[in-house]
Residue, then its C-alpha position, 0 to 999 in steps of 0.5 A: m327401053k332399049p335406048f335406056l339399057f344401051l346408055i346404062l351399058i355404056y355408062l357402067p364401065f365408066a362409072f366403075s372404072s374410076t377410083c374416085s369416091t362419089t363425093d369426089q366425082i360430085k365435087f369434080l362436076q361442081c368445079k367443072g361448072s365454074i370452069i365452063k362459066i370461065q370458058d364461056l366468058l372468054k369465048l365471047y372475046a379471044p381469040y375470035t375477035e380483036t376486041p380485048v376482054p374488058t377489065s370488068v369481065f376479067k374481074q368476074i372471071s377472077k372471082l370464078c377462078a378463086r371459087t374454082a381453085a377453092c373447089i379443086k382443093t377440096i377434091e382428094c382423088a388425084e384422077a378427078k383433080k387432074g381433070v380440072s388442074m389446068m385451071d391453076f395455069a389459066c387463072g394465073g393469066i387471068e390474075m395478070s389482067s384482073g389482079p395487081f397488074g390489071d390494077c397497075m394498067a388502069k393506074l398507068q392510063t392516067t399517069p404520065i410515063d417517061s417515054r425516053k426511059f420507057p419506050c413502051a410507054p405508049i401501050f399504057e395510054k388509055d385504049a392503046l391495047d385495043s387489039i390482040t396484035k398490040g396485046c401480043k406485042m406487050i407480052t412478047e417484044d416489050v416484056q422487059c420494058v413493061k416489067g420496068v414500068a410496072e416495077k417503078y410505078c406499081g411495085t414488085v407484086a404487079v411485076e410478079a403478076f405480069k410474069k406469072g400471066i404471060p404464058f397463059m396470055k400468049d396462049l389465049m391470044k395465040c401470040e407467036 
């Protein structure tokens, strides 16, 4: 009985210090569940391994991101919302790999690109981004070239998805 009482004494100050309604606290936990699923999927790959995250996993994460974003919008309490708001940033990077830019990358693996006009053309070849180092090069050194290729072959939407995702991808892959 004493351990249970001890836990209650610890829990009560936290439970009543929140200005959020019980409904928002429950929504927060539901949103947090999707975030944990995303984190678990990402932990399987970066930054612990040189293996890039497969497109199919990014598509799965993208769906979880959409679900999480919708969940976050239902929370009214600013305090609870703040606890899950980092997902907007993270999902921007995930969208880069699973959305229009990811689709562009897949398309460009089968499309010949003029390497004289675009010196970064080799990174669009199949399995060219087979390491974290190569992925970092794409989002640090080759940014302007990649944007040029994406604009020419896939359009503005792909370029915008690429630009939006750069900060998250740099952080995810620990690029310098």
